C-alpha positions in Angstrom: -2.9 -23.2 -7.0 0.8 -22.9 -6.6 0.9 -19.6 -4.5 4.7 -19.6 -4.3 4.9 -19.4 -8.1 2.3 -16.6 -8.0 4.3 -14.7 -5.5 7.4 -15.1 -7.6 5.5 -13.7 -10.6 4.2 -10.7 -8.6 7.7 -10.1 -7.3 9.1 -10.0 -10.9 6.6 -7.2 -11.8 8.0 -4.9 -9.1 11.6 -6.0 -8.9 13.3 -2.9 -10.4 11.1 -0.5 -8.4 11.6 -2.4 -5.2 15.4 -2.4 -5.6 15.3 1.4 -6.2 13.0 2.2 -3.3 14.6 -0.1 -0.7 18.1 1.2 -1.5 16.9 4.8 -1.2 15.1 4.0 2.0 18.3 2.7 3.6 18.2 -1.1 3.2 22.0 -1.2 2.9 22.5 0.2 6.4 19.4 -1.2 8.0 19.7 -3.7 10.9 16.1 -4.9 11.2 13.3 -4.9 8.6 9.8 -6.3 8.5 7.6 -7.4 5.7 3.9 -7.5 6.7 2.1 -10.1 4.7 5.2 -11.9 3.7 3.6 -15.0 2.1 6.3 -17.6 1.2 9.0 -15.0 1.8 9.9 -14.2 -1.8 10.1 -10.4 -1.5 11.6 -10.5 2.0 14.4 -12.8 0.9 15.2 -10.5 -2.0 15.4 -7.6 0.3 17.7 -9.4 2.7 19.9 -10.6 -0.1 20.1 -7.1 -1.4 21.3 -5.9 2.0 23.7 -8.7 2.6 25.2 -8.1 -0.8 26.8 -5.0 0.6 29.1 -7.3 2.5 28.9 -5.2 5.6 26.7 -7.3 7.8 23.7 -9.6 8.0 20.2 -8.1 8.1 17.7 -9.3 10.6 14.7 -10.0 8.3 11.3 -10.4 9.9 8.2 -11.6 8.2 4.6 -11.8 9.3 1.6 -13.5 7.7 -1.9 -14.5 8.8 -2.0 -17.8 6.9 0.0 -20.8 8.2 0.6 -22.5 4.9 2.7 -19.9 3.2 4.7 -19.4 6.4 5.5 -23.1 6.6 6.8 -23.0 3.0 8.8 -19.9 3.8 10.3 -21.6 6.8 11.2 -24.7 4.8 12.9 -22.6 2.1 14.5 -20.0 4.4 15.2 -21.4 7.9 17.2 -18.3 8.9 14.2 -15.9 8.6 12.4 -14.6 11.6 8.9 -15.5 10.7 5.7 -15.0 12.8 2.0 -15.8 12.3 -0.1 -12.7 13.2 -2.6 -10.1 12.2 -1.3 -7.1 10.2 -3.8 -4.9 12.1 -2.3 -5.8 15.4 1.4 -6.4 14.9 3.1 -8.4 17.7 6.1 -6.2 17.9 7.2 -3.4 20.2 7.1 0.3 19.1 10.0 1.4 16.9 11.4 -2.1 16.5 12.4 -1.8 12.8 14.4 0.4 10.5 12.1 -0.4 7.5 8.6 -1.9 7.3 7.0 -2.7 4.0 4.2 -4.7 2.4 3.7 -6.0 -1.2 0.2 -6.7 -2.7 -1.3 -6.8 0.8 -3.5 -3.8 1.5 -6.1 -4.8 -1.1 -6.8 -7.9 1.1 -7.1 -6.3 4.5 -10.4 -5.1 6.1 -8.9 -1.9 7.5 -5.9 -0.8 5.4 -5.5 2.4 7.5 -5.1 0.4 10.6 -2.4 -1.7 9.0 -0.5 1.3 7.8 -0.8 2.8 11.3 0.7 -0.4 12.8 3.5 -0.4 10.3 4.2 3.2 11.4 4.1 2.2 15.1 6.7 -0.5 14.8 9.1 1.6 12.7 11.7 3.8 14.3 11.7 7.6 14.1 13.0 8.6 10.7 12.6 5.0 9.5 10.8 4.1 6.3 7.4 2.5 5.7 6.7 1.3 2.1 3.7 -0.1 0.2 5.5 -1.7 -2.8 2.6 -2.6 -5.0 -1.2 -2.1 -4.7 -3.4 -2.3 -7.8 -6.4 -0.5 -9.2 -8.4 -3.2 -11.0 -11.1 -0.8 -11.9 -8.7 1.0 -14.3 -7.4 -2.1 -15.9 -6.8 -1.8 -19.7 -7.2 -4.8 -22.0 -6.5 -4.8 -25.7 -7.9 -6.2 -28.1 -11.3 -5.0 -26.9 -12.8 -8.5 -27.1 -10.6 -9.4 -24.1 -12.0 -6.6 -21.9 -14.4 -9.0 -20.2 -11.5 -10.7 -18.5 -10.7 -7.7 -16.4 -14.3 -7.1 -15.5 -14.8 -10.7 -14.5 -11.6 -10.7 -12.4 -12.5 -7.5 -10.6 -16.0 -8.9 -9.7 -14.4 -12.1 -8.5 -11.9 -10.4 -6.3 -14.5 -8.1 -4.8 -16.6 -11.2 -3.9 -13.4 -12.5 -2.1 -13.3 -9.3 -0.1 -10.6 -7.5 -2.0 -10.5 -3.7 -2.2 -9.9 -3.6 -5.9 -9.3 0.1 -6.1 -6.9 0.5 -3.2 -4.0 1.7 -5.3 -5.2 5.4 -5.8 -6.0 5.5 -2.0 -2.4 4.8 -0.9 -1.0 8.3 -0.6 -4.1 9.5 1.3 -3.8 6.6 3.7 -0.2 7.4 4.5 -0.9 11.1 5.0 -3.8 10.2 7.4 -1.3 8.2 9.4 0.9 11.3 9.8 3.9 10.2 7.7 5.9 12.3 5.3 5.6 10.9 1.8 9.0 10.8 0.1 8.0 9.3 -3.2 4.7 7.9 -4.6 3.5 6.9 -8.0 2.6 4.0 -10.3 4.7 1.2 -11.7 5.5 1.1 -15.4 3.2 -1.3 -17.3 4.3 -4.8 -17.8 3.3 -6.3 -21.2 2.0 -9.9 -21.7 3.7 -10.4 -25.0 6.9 -10.5 -23.1 5.6 -13.4 -20.9 7.2 -16.8 -21.1 4.9 -19.7 -21.8 5.1 -20.7 -18.1 4.2 -17.1 -17.0 1.3 -17.1 -19.4 0.0 -20.4 -18.1 0.5 -19.2 -14.5 -1.6 -16.1 -15.2 -4.4 -18.1 -16.6 -4.2 -20.6 -13.7 -4.9 -17.6 -11.3 -7.7 -16.4 -13.6 -9.4 -19.8 -13.6 -9.1 -20.1 -9.9 -10.6 -16.6 -9.4 -13.4 -17.2 -11.9 -14.3 -20.8 -11.0 -18.1 -21.1 -10.9 -18.6 -17.5 -12.2 -17.7 -17.9 -15.9 -18.3 -21.1 -18.0 -15.2 -23.1 -18.8 -16.0 -23.0 -22.5 -15.9 -19.2 -22.4 -12.6 -19.2 -20.4 -11.1 -21.5 -23.0 -12.2 -19.2 -25.8 -10.7 -16.2 -24.1 -7.5 -18.0 -23.3 -7.1 -18.8 -27.0 -7.8 -15.2 -28.0 -5.3 -14.0 -25.4 -2.6 -16.4 -26.7 -3.2 -15.4 -30.3 -3.0 -11.6 -29.5 0.2 -12.2 -27.5 1.8 -14.1 -30.4 0.9 -11.2 -32.8 2.3 -8.6 -30.4 -1.1 -7.0 -30.2 -1.9 -7.8 -26.5 -2.0 -5.0 -24.0 -2.8 -5.6 -20.3 -2.2 -2.9 -17.8 -3.4 -2.8 -14.2 -2.2 0.5 -12.7 -0.2 -0.5 -9.7 0.7 2.1 -7.0 3.5 2.5 -4.5 4.3 4.8 -1.6 7.6 5.3 0.3 7.1 7.4 3.4 9.2 8.5 6.4 8.1 8.2 10.0 
C-alpha cells in the first residue's frame, strides 16, 4: 500500500474546504501550527505553503504521528518540518504552544477521540483555533447503482475490525462542545463523485479497498465489483458519497 498516495488523495477531497477554514482561522498570521496525525506531511505542508504564500514570514509547522514509517517519509520529503513521534492522546508540547492545531482523518482511528480533542485544546493558545478537517460517517455511505452497495458495507465492517470508529463524523460537534470550545463553523463536505476520478485515482481507491477487504471478500467477487464500478463510472451513473464532517472551534 502506497500510503503517501492515499494521503494525497484524501487531501484532494478536502482541499477547498481546508483552504477556506485555515484562512478564516488565521493561518496567514499564525506563527506556530500543529497537525496531529500528520502522516507523510501532505496536509501540513499545504498549510505551511498557504501561510508562506502571504510573503510575510515563514510558519513554524509542527507535525506529530504515532507511526515511524510515514514520519520518515515526511522527513525525507520535507526536512524543514518540525516532526515528532508521539501519542495524540498525550501530546508532548507545553500548554498554549500553538496558534492553530488541527487533524485530518485522524479521530476515527483513535481509542479516545475526546482525549485527543482535549489535548489539541490544551496545546492551543487562548483564542486560537482547533480544527477537525475531515471525519467520515461510513454508516451513511451511499452507493449507486444499488448492486454496488455491498462495497460500502464490506468496507465499514473491515474498518470496524481494524478498530476504526466508522461513525465518528456526526459526533464531532458534540466532542468539541464537551471539551469546552466555542464552535465557529461545522458541517459536512460537499460530495465528491467517482466519475470525475482519473484512472490513477480509481485504481488507488480500489487498492485501498482490496487492502481493507483482504481475506474478508473473495478476490473473484472483488474483481466483479471493480468491473461494475468502472462500467458505472464510464456511463456517468456512479454515485459514491461518504458524509464527511468538519469542525472549526475557538479555544
